[in-house]
N, C-alpha and C positions, 0 to 999 in steps of 0.2 A: 306263197309267198317267201321272199328271201331277204334276208339281213345283209347290211352291207357296215362295218365296222369302219370308225374315223379314229387316230388315235397316236400314240406314239409309238415307235418301232416294236419295242418288247410287247405292247399289251395287242398289240395288231399279228405278230407272230403267235400267238397264243391261239387266239380267233381262226388263223390260217389253218392251223392244226386241228380245229374243227368242221373245218369246208368252209368258215366263211370269209368271203371276198372282201376287201378294204382298200384302206390309203391311208399311208403315214402323213403325220401333218406336225409341223411345227410353227406355223405362223398362223395369223386371224384368214392372210389371203388363202392359205393352203386349206384351211378348215372350212372356209366360206366355200370354193372352188368346188371342195369335196362334197358339202350338203349339196350342192347346186348338180351336180355328176350323178349324185347317189338318184335324188329326185328324178331325173330322168331317165332312171332303169326301170322300163316296164313292170318286173316283178321285183321292185323293192317294196316292201312291208314296213320292216322294220331296220331305222339308221342308230345304233351303237356308236354312242359317240364318250371320249373320254371327258369327266369336268374340266380339267383344263383346256380341252380343245373346244369344248362349247362355250367354256367363260369368256374365249377371243371373239367368239361372235355370239352372244348371249342375245342380241338384236333379234338375231334371223333366226334361232333357236325359239325362242321364244315368238315368235310370229307363225312358224312352220305348226309349232305345237297349238296353237291358239285358232289359228285360220284355215288348215288342210287338215281334210278326214286321215289324207297317207302322205306322207309316211309315218310312223310312230317315232318318236325319239326318244331314245334312252341313254339317260348320262351315268357311267360307272365310273368307280374310281379307277384313276391311273398307278403306276407303281407309286408315287409318293400318298396314294390312300385318299380319302376322302377330308376333304377340309373340314373344319371346324363348323364354318358358316355356312354349310351348304343348306339348300331348301331340302323338305322332305317333301313327295308327292303330295301328301294332304297339304301342306303350306302349300304348292305350289296349285292347286285343286281349289282351295281356299280364294287366293288370291285371284284368281281367273273368275271364278264363279259368282265371288264376293260373298259366299255363307261361309258359316263357321261347320263345319264336320265333325261329327263327335266321333271318338275314340271307342267301341263297341267292345266288350271283353268275350273272348270266347271262354268253351268250357275248359 
């Protein structure tokens, strides 16, 4: 399975240096089209998308996450960093499943 990055130019440049293909986006329509195109790739297992790009198509991102087995969508901060109001993975799972997840303490 391969990765596909959907991001701003600077973020995508870094991923391309690591051998990850992707697309530069700046609008909701570009983000939506990039996700659709990535999903058509037979070997795309993980879509890496900046939080800013994902926020422009939040309905689509949530639908893919909740209804499809593949690809896995991972949101990452862009150059501006992580927004203060962004959800953690724990919060997303709690909302999706409807149960509270306890935080376990490690050694």
